[in-house]
N, C-alpha and C positions, 0 to 999 in steps of 0.2 A: 079176590080177597075183598073183605068188607072193611071200610074205614068209617070211623065216627070221630069227628072233630068237635071240640067244645072249648070256648074261651073261658078261662078262669082268671081270678085275680093274680095268679102266679104265672100265667101265660097260656099257651095253647096245649091242651091235653088231647092226645091222639090215641085211639084204641084201634088196633088192627087185628083181624083174625082171618083164618082160612074160611072160605065160603061154607063149608059143611060142618062147622064147629058150633054155630049158635045153638044154645040150649044144652050143650053137652057139659058133663062134669067129669073131671079127671082127678084121680086120687093116687097118691104114692106115699106110703108111710103116713106121716102126720100132715102132709101137704094136700090141700084140696083146692082145685081150681074150677070154677064154674063160669062158662062163657055165656053171660046173660045178654039177652036182647037189650035190656036197659042200658048196659054199659058199652057193649061191643056192636050193637045193632046200628046199621047205617047204610051207606051206599056201597053197592058192589062196583069195584073199580079195577083198572088194570095196574100192572106193576109200576108204570110211570107215575100214576097218581099216588100210589102208596109211597114211593120214593119222595115225591114232592111233599106229602104230608109229614113224613118223618123228618125231612130237612127243615121244616118250619116248626116242629114240635119242641116245646119246652120239656114235656114229659110224655112218654109213650109207653103203652102196654101192648105187647105183641104176643099173639098165641097162634100156634099151628106150625107145622113143618115148612109149608110154603112161605108164610109170612115171616117167620123168624129166619129162614134160610135167605130170603131176600135182604132182610135187615143186616145180616152178617156179610153177605156178598157185597153190599153197598157200603160197608164200613160204619154203619150206625151202631152195631153191637159187636163186641168181641165174643167169639165163639166160646171162650172159656167162661163167660158169664151167662151162658144159656142154661136154663133149668129144664131137665126132662121130667115131665109129670105123666106117669102112666104111658100112654101112646102118643103124646104130643110134646111140643116144645113151648117154653114161655121165656120171654125176655122183657126187661124194662130198660127204658132209655131216659136219661136225665141230662139235659143240656145245661151246662153252667155258663153263665155269661162272663 
């Protein structure tokens, strides 16, 4: 999976996607999701590093069956809040202090 972390005034923003999704666009009805290099591009990491990033995130955007599946499995995202867009999954995480 690919992780991109950036500090913002609001806290740590984490973007996670499956390795093979960079540059892809998914559309379903009036929803369009583009996995851009600018936002999601970063370091290819293992599951432990993804879990670490999500644990520290204030906000996270997660795309892909593997990445979203891990976020659900680890309890960061409730499966009921996962959006299916064409052939992939998308979830967002917001940690409230």
